[in-house]
N, C-alpha and C positions, 0 to 999 in steps of 0.2 A: 505493498498498499504506499509505505513512504516514499520511494521511487516512483510509484505513478505521481505521486501530488508534487516532487519534485521535479520530475522531469518529462512532465506528461505532455505540455506544450511542443516541447520540442521531438517528443515521439509519436505526436498526432500532426505536424508537420514532414517531418518524416513518411508517415505512413501516406500523407494528401501526397506528396512527389514521388513516391514510389509507385502509388496506386495509381498516378498520371501514366506514370511511366508503363504499365502493363497495359493501362488501355489503349494507350498508344500502341503497344504491340498486340492487341487484339486487332485494333483498326488495320496497322499496317502486313498484318498474314490471316485473321483469321475474318474481317469484312470483306478480304482480297478474295477468299472461298465463296462467300457469297454472292458476293458483286462478277466473280470470274467468267460463270458459266454466260450469263449475257452482254460482257463485253467481249470477249470471245467469241459469240456468235452472234457480235455485231449489230444486237439488238441496241444498246445504251453505249455512249462513247465514257470515259475515263468521268466526264464533269457531273455525266449525268449520274453517273453511278454514286460520285460522292454524294449528289445531292441529293437522291432516294436512300441512301445508308443514311445521313444526318438523320432526315425523318424519322424514318421507319425504324433504324435501328433504336432511338430514343419511346418510340412510342411502343415497340415491344417489350422494353427494360420497365418501362414505368407502369407498363396496364398487365402485362403477361411476366415479369421477371423476378417476383417475389417470393414465388415457391423454390427457384434452383436458387435466388440469393440464400435465402435460408439456409440451404444444404451445405453451400460451400461456407457460410458462416459458423454453424457447428454441426454440421450434419455429420462430417468426416472426421471429425475428434471431439473428445467427451469435455464441456468445458468445465463442468464441476471439477476435474483433476486440476483445474487450472485458480479454486477458490482462494486456495492460502496465498497464491503467488501470481499474482492478473499479468505482472511484469510477463512474465513467461509466455501468457500466449502473445502478449503485446508483439515483445521482440521476433515470438515468431509467424506472427502475420506479414509484420513488416519484411523480415527474411523470403518467407515465402513470395513475397510480392517482388519484392529484387530479384529473386532468383529465376522467376518465370520471367519476368519481363526481359532480362537480359538473353535468356537464351531464346526468347522469341525475335529479340532484334537479331541476335544473330543468322536463325533460321530465315528473317524476311530479307538482311543482304543477301543471302544465298539464292532466295528465292524458295526456300521449302516450305510447302505449306503443313506446317506442324501442327499441332491441336493444341488449341490455349487451354481446353480442359486439364488436358494430360500435363501438362505443366505446372498449374498450380495446385491440380491434385498431390500431381506427385514430390511438387514442394513442400507441401500441408504434411505429408505425410511422412516424411524426411524427417524434417526439424522436430515433430512429435514422437516421430518411433527410436530417432537417436540421441536427440539432445532432451527428451522429457521422458517417454518410458514407453515400451511395446503396449502397454494397457490403456495409454492416452489414446489410439486408434481406434474408433470404431469400425472394425476391422468389418460387420458383416454388411456396411451402409458402401465399405467401400469395395467389395467384392460385388455387390450389387452394381455400382457404377463401371468395375470393368466390363463388368460381364453385358453391362448396354452399349459398352465399345465396339463390341464384335457383334450384338446382335441390333445396332442403330444402321451401320452401312448394307447391312445384308436385306434389311427390310425396305430400304431406298434402292439399294439397285434392282430390289425383286421388282417393289415399284415401278420406277422408272423403264425397265424392262416392260412392263405390261401397255405403260402410259403409250411409250412410245410404239410397239407394236398395234396398238389400237389406233394411231396417227397413219402409223403404214397400210393398215386395211383398212379406215375408213377414208383416206386421203392420199397417200404419196402413190399407191399402187393401182388406181385406177385411172382410167380415162380420161376422165377430166376433174386431174387435180386442183386446180384455181376456184372451181364454181364449189365443188366438196369441201375446201377448207372455208369459203364464206360460210357454207352451209352448218359445220359441222364445230370451229373453232367457238361461238358464241357459247357452244355447250361447256366444252373447257375453260371457258371463261366464267361461267358461274360455279362451277368447279372449282377453281382457285377461291374466288371469294366466298362461296360457302363453309368450305375445309375448314379455310384459316378461321373464320369467325366463327364456326362453331366450336371449335375446339377453346379458344380466346373465352366465349360465353362464358361456357360449361366449365371450366375449370381455372381458367388463369385471372379472372376478378375478380377474388373473392377478396385480394388484400386489399383492394381499394373502397371497398364495401358497395359491391355490386354483385351482389347474388341473383342469379336469375334460375327459374328452374327449366327443364329439359326441353318443354314446349316452347318458355318464350325465348330461349337459346334459338333453336331452331327455327323460329317464326323468324327472329332478328337478321337471323345468318340469313336466310331464301331473300329478307330484303337485299343485306349487302350484297349478294349475289347478280341480280336483279338488276343495280345499281352499278355494278361492276358490267356487264351487258350490256347498258343502253349505251356506254363509254364506249367499249371498248367498240360496237356494231357500230357506232360514228364512225372513231376514228378508220376502222378498216373499211369503210363502206366509199373512202377518198383511193382506197385503194385498185387499180386498174391494171391488166396484163399488159406485160411490157415486153412484146413478142423480142425486144433487138439481145434482150438478157436473157429472155427463155433460151434462145439459137446456142447459145453458151451453157446458159445450166438448165434445164429443163425444169428445175422445180424455182427456181430466180421468184417466180411472180408468189408464189405459194410461199415461200419462207417472208415475203415481204407480211405478208398475213398473218404470220407466225411472229415473228417478229414486233406485231404488236398486242398480243397475248404475252410474250415476255417480258412485257413493262409492267403487268402486273403480276405474272412470275418473282420477277425482281421485286417487288416491294412485298408481297409473301414471304420472300425466301429474308429479306434485312428484318424484317418484323419476327420472323421466327429466328434469325440471330441474336438480335437483339435481347428477345425474351428466354434465351438460354444460357449465351454466352458473356453478355454484360457482366453478368455474375463474377465471372471469372476474377475483374478487376476489382468490383464494388464490394464483394463479400467479405474480403480479409477486412478492406478500409470500416467496411461498416461494423464488423467487429470490435478493432480497434475502437474506433469512435464513441461507441458503449462503451468499451469499459472505460477509457480517460473521463467521457461524461460523466460518468458514474462515480468517479473518483476510487474506481481501482477493485468495482461489484462487478463480479461473474454474472449476466441475466441471458436466459433463455429466449426471451422475445422483448427486441427490439427494435422500434422502427427506423426506418433508414431515411434522413433527410434529405429533401430535396437539390440539396446542394451537392450531395455524394455521386448520384444518378446525373447532374448536368456536369461534374466533373469528368463522370464513363464518358456521356457524349462527345467530350468537347472530346479526350484523347482519342478518344476511336475517329473522331473523322479527321485528326490532325496526323495518325498515324496512315490512315488511309491517302490521303492527298500526298503522302512524304515518301512514300516505300511502298503502297498496295501492288502499284504496278507491275512487280517482279512476280508478286504469289500469283497476282491474275492472271498472264500472261502461262503459267503454268498449268494451272485450273482449267481454262479457257482453250488453249491451243495445246500445249503440249501432253495432255494423255489422249487423246483423239480427238478429231475432227467434231467440230460443233458447230450447228447450224440452228438457227432458230427453233425450227421444230424438235431438235435434237436437245436444246437447251432448256426448253422448255419443260421436258417429261423430267427431266435430271435435279428443273429446280421445285418444280411440286413438288414431285417425291419428297427431296428433301426438305423442303420446307415442311412439310406436310408430319413429316416422321419428329424432326425436331421441336415444333407446337404441341404435339403430341407429347412428348420426352417433357418440355416444359412445364406442362400442364401437371404432371407429377410431381415435381420439383427435381427430377433426374436430369443433372451435369453431362449431358451426351455430348460427344467431340462432334462438334459441327462441320468439322474437315473429317473425320471418318466418313461423317452421313453425307455428305457430297459427293466426296470421291467415289463412296460406292455409288451412287447414284450414276455419276460421269460414268463408272463402269459399268451397271445396266447399260445403258444407251447403247456404250460402245459393242457389247455382246451382243446385243439387239442387232447390232450391222455385221456381227462375225468376228471373230476374234482376232483376226489379221488388222482392224479398224483398230486395235490399242495398242499405244506404242508402251510394251510392257517394260522398257530399260528405264521408261519416267516413274511408272509406276510404282518397281521395285527403289528406285531412289526414295520416293515418298515413304515407302512402306521402310525400308534402312531409319530416316527421317524420324518415324513414328517411335520405332523402337528403341532411339536412344534418348527421345523427350523426357520421358519418365524418371529414370536415374540422373542426366543431365541435371535437372529440376531441383530433384532429392539433395544431389551432393552439393550444389551451389547453394541449397537452402542451410545446409546442416552448418556449413563455413560462416554465412553471414550469421546464423542464432548465434554463436560461438562469439563469432566481432563484438557483435550486437552486448551480449552477457559482460563480455568481457570489458566494454566500454564505460556500462552502465551499473553493472553489479548482478 
């Protein structure tokens, strides 16, 4: 308690700085994952992706991110163990933020799409298990999280495969693909709006005081889906067949229609990402702020101040602008060739998987989920459509992330302990 009272503001400012650094890393690496398919498919420019990300990442974090922030803050380790020494929890969370942020910066500079969730979870488990006690870690919760890192890309991959196969059957492999695209794409638009809204209304808004029944959620979600259809149909009505472009690429005009659809899936993917991965930056910051504001009391329930959400949003947007283009190139262009029709299937599948996980409080890896979805689309075109060398590099970077975060966090934890006592 004495250390908290004497050095509380210094520790809080350190946490704020490293929290912003971590949010920067989320923007440079993970938001690039969310936007990579849209940019890679040519549906959005980098500038447009930044605007979409800034708006919908924040909306996802604020409206549907409370469950995951709670898991990161107090679901991985047992806060009760720190009741007599709250400064150790503060040191640990600061160390975890700095460790994860440094690893994300390295990965972003290299263009590796690593997992921010891996980074922060590995860092928290590392400092708690080695710096405190093995018993400080809620191993059951960690096991569930790790299992989700396998199941989420698998689910997204299967879903994206099914979605793209439906596109091939209904639109691409027909005699009049352009006319069929105009006919069926509004149904996909409705699906985007309905699925994202439904999961958010049913599970994601309880922490902001909006508790809706299942039927109320379905009613409002149908409304959102219909609004998106009206906007989308208006936009696609302006698209006409470009016969010159179709000579070079038979589906050029069709892909322009799908590009309109990808605007909505990009918004949905950014919302989904914000609801899940912003917690990786603000969860530890919320924990430290709670301890210091209460004078060292460990609380299992604490409201997340709005300024923390704004800090996370600002850091994410800054990281995306500065270094996001490298990871965007890897996700959008290097794994498999993406067109708007393929990118839509990947984004909708990944976004749906992430939002559903966020609703249950599960901090899954958006990176794993989106890569799984992109691979699913690639498999729908055949194994030859996938760049396996790039996939191997991505998998290796995933394996390295957990121990890298843990080792750095343990090192920083002992440094802070030596400095402050």
